[in-house]
C-alpha positions as CSV (number, residue, x, y, z in Angstrom):
1,M,22.8,2.7,7.9
2,F,19.4,1.5,9.1
3,N,20.8,-1.1,11.5
4,N,20.5,1.3,14.4
5,K,16.8,2.0,13.5
6,D,16.2,-1.8,13.4
7,N,17.6,-2.1,16.9
8,K,15.5,0.8,18.1
9,S,12.3,-0.6,16.6
10,G,13.1,-4.1,18.1
11,L,13.6,-2.4,21.4
12,V,10.3,-0.5,21.2
13,L,8.4,-3.6,20.1
14,G,10.0,-5.6,23.0
15,M,9.1,-2.9,25.5
16,L,5.5,-2.8,24.2
17,A,5.2,-6.6,24.4
18,G,6.6,-6.6,27.9
19,A,4.2,-3.9,29.0
20,A,1.3,-5.7,27.5
21,L,2.3,-9.0,29.2
22,G,2.9,-7.3,32.5
23,A,-0.5,-5.6,32.4
24,L,-2.3,-8.8,31.4
25,V,-0.7,-10.8,34.2
26,G,-1.5,-8.0,36.7
27,L,-5.1,-7.9,35.6
28,L,-5.5,-11.7,35.7
29,F,-4.3,-11.9,39.3
30,A,-6.4,-8.9,40.5
31,P,-9.2,-9.7,42.8
32,E,-12.0,-8.4,40.6
33,S,-15.0,-9.9,38.7
34,G,-14.5,-11.3,35.3
35,E,-16.5,-8.5,33.7
36,E,-14.4,-5.8,35.3
37,T,-11.2,-7.7,34.3
38,R,-12.3,-8.0,30.7
39,K,-13.1,-4.3,30.6
40,K,-9.7,-3.4,31.9
41,I,-8.0,-5.8,29.5
42,K,-9.9,-4.2,26.6
43,K,-9.0,-0.7,27.7
44,K,-5.3,-1.6,28.2
45,S,-5.2,-3.3,24.8
46,D,-6.7,-0.2,23.2
47,D,-4.1,2.0,24.9
48,L,-1.2,-0.2,23.9
49,K,-2.6,-0.3,20.3
50,D,-2.6,3.5,20.2
51,Q,1.0,3.6,21.6
52,A,2.1,1.2,19.0
53,K,0.6,3.2,16.2
54,N,2.3,6.4,17.6
55,K,5.7,4.7,17.8
56,Y,5.2,3.2,14.3
57,G,4.4,6.7,13.0
58,E,7.5,8.2,14.7
59,L,9.7,5.5,13.3
60,S,8.2,5.8,9.9
61,D,8.7,9.6,9.9
62,A,12.4,9.2,11.0
63,V,13.0,6.7,8.2
64,K,11.4,9.0,5.6
65,D,13.5,11.9,6.9
66,Q,16.7,9.9,6.6
67,F,15.8,8.8,3.1
68,N,15.0,12.4,2.0
69,N,18.3,13.6,3.5
70,A,20.2,10.9,1.8
71,S,18.4,11.5,-1.5
72,A,19.2,15.3,-1.3
73,S,22.8,14.5,-0.5
74,V,23.1,12.2,-3.5
75,K,21.5,14.8,-5.8
76,E,23.8,17.5,-4.5
77,T,26.9,15.3,-5.0
78,A,25.8,14.4,-8.5
79,S,25.2,18.0,-9.4
80,N,28.7,18.9,-8.1
81,V,30.3,16.1,-10.1
82,A,28.4,17.3,-13.2
83,I,29.6,20.8,-12.7
84,S,33.2,19.7,-12.1
85,V,33.1,17.6,-15.3
86,T,31.6,20.4,-17.3
87,D,34.2,22.9,-16.0
88,G,37.0,20.4,-16.8
89,F,35.8,20.1,-20.4
90,L,35.4,23.9,-20.8
91,I,38.9,24.6,-19.4
92,N,40.6,22.1,-21.8
Protein backbone atom coordinates (compact mmCIF):
# COMPACT_ATOMS: atom_id res chain seq x y z
CA MET A 1 0.00 0.00 0.00
CA PHE A 2 2.73 2.49 0.94
CA ASN A 3 5.32 1.02 -1.43
CA ASN A 4 4.47 3.58 -4.10
CA LYS A 5 4.94 6.40 -1.56
CA ASP A 6 8.29 4.90 -0.54
CA ASN A 7 9.38 5.00 -4.18
CA LYS A 8 8.23 8.60 -4.51
CA SER A 9 10.00 9.71 -1.33
CA GLY A 10 13.18 7.95 -2.47
CA LEU A 11 12.91 9.69 -5.83
CA VAL A 12 12.38 13.08 -4.18
CA LEU A 13 15.35 12.56 -1.86
CA GLY A 14 17.51 11.44 -4.78
CA MET A 15 16.53 14.49 -6.80
CA LEU A 16 17.27 16.82 -3.89
CA ALA A 17 20.64 15.17 -3.29
CA GLY A 18 21.48 15.42 -7.00
CA ALA A 19 20.47 19.07 -7.10
CA ALA A 20 22.57 19.83 -4.03
CA LEU A 21 25.60 18.02 -5.45
CA GLY A 22 25.23 19.72 -8.82
CA ALA A 23 24.93 23.14 -7.21
CA LEU A 24 27.95 22.50 -5.01
CA VAL A 25 30.12 21.36 -7.92
CA GLY A 26 29.00 24.34 -9.97
CA LEU A 27 29.85 26.76 -7.19
CA LEU A 28 33.21 25.18 -6.48
CA PHE A 29 34.31 25.54 -10.09
CA ALA A 30 32.96 29.09 -10.49
CA PRO A 31 35.65 31.77 -10.85
CA GLU A 32 34.73 33.76 -7.72
CA SER A 33 36.34 34.55 -4.40
CA GLY A 34 36.08 32.09 -1.53
CA GLU A 35 33.85 34.44 0.43
CA GLU A 36 31.37 34.80 -2.43
CA THR A 37 31.41 31.06 -3.00
CA ARG A 38 30.70 30.38 0.68
CA LYS A 39 27.80 32.85 0.62
CA LYS A 40 26.33 31.14 -2.42
CA ILE A 41 26.77 27.68 -0.86
CA LYS A 42 25.04 28.89 2.32
CA LYS A 43 22.14 30.39 0.36
CA LYS A 44 21.75 27.31 -1.82
CA SER A 45 21.84 24.99 1.19
CA ASP A 46 19.17 27.10 2.91
CA ASP A 47 17.02 26.94 -0.25
CA LEU A 48 17.45 23.16 -0.49
CA LYS A 49 16.63 22.76 3.21
CA ASP A 50 13.39 24.71 2.69
CA GLN A 51 12.52 22.57 -0.35
CA ALA A 52 13.17 19.39 1.64
CA LYS A 53 10.92 20.62 4.46
CA ASN A 54 8.16 21.41 1.96
CA LYS A 55 8.43 18.00 0.27
CA TYR A 56 8.45 16.27 3.68
CA GLY A 57 5.31 18.19 4.65
CA GLU A 58 3.58 17.24 1.40
CA LEU A 59 4.53 13.58 1.78
CA SER A 60 3.50 13.58 5.44
CA ASP A 61 0.12 15.10 4.57
CA ALA A 62 -0.43 12.53 1.83
CA VAL A 63 0.33 9.65 4.21
CA LYS A 64 -1.99 11.11 6.86
CA ASP A 65 -4.77 11.46 4.27
CA GLN A 66 -4.32 7.85 3.16
CA PHE A 67 -4.39 6.67 6.77
CA ASN A 68 -7.54 8.68 7.52
CA ASN A 69 -9.26 7.37 4.38
CA ALA A 70 -8.32 3.77 5.22
CA SER A 71 -9.47 4.25 8.81
CA ALA A 72 -12.83 5.66 7.70
CA SER A 73 -13.26 2.78 5.26
CA VAL A 74 -12.55 0.21 7.98
CA LYS A 75 -15.01 1.91 10.35
CA GLU A 76 -17.69 1.97 7.67
CA THR A 77 -17.14 -1.69 6.83
CA ALA A 78 -17.25 -2.66 10.51
CA SER A 79 -20.48 -0.71 10.93
CA ASN A 80 -22.02 -2.42 7.90
CA VAL A 81 -21.01 -5.83 9.21
CA ALA A 82 -22.49 -5.03 12.63
CA ILE A 83 -25.76 -3.92 11.02
CA SER A 84 -25.88 -7.05 8.86
CA VAL A 85 -25.25 -9.30 11.86
CA THR A 86 -27.86 -7.49 13.94
CA ASP A 87 -30.40 -7.69 11.10
CA GLY A 88 -29.64 -11.39 10.71
CA PHE A 89 -30.38 -12.04 14.36
CA LEU A 90 -33.56 -9.96 14.33
CA ILE A 91 -34.93 -11.77 11.27
CA ASN A 92 -34.34 -15.22 12.79
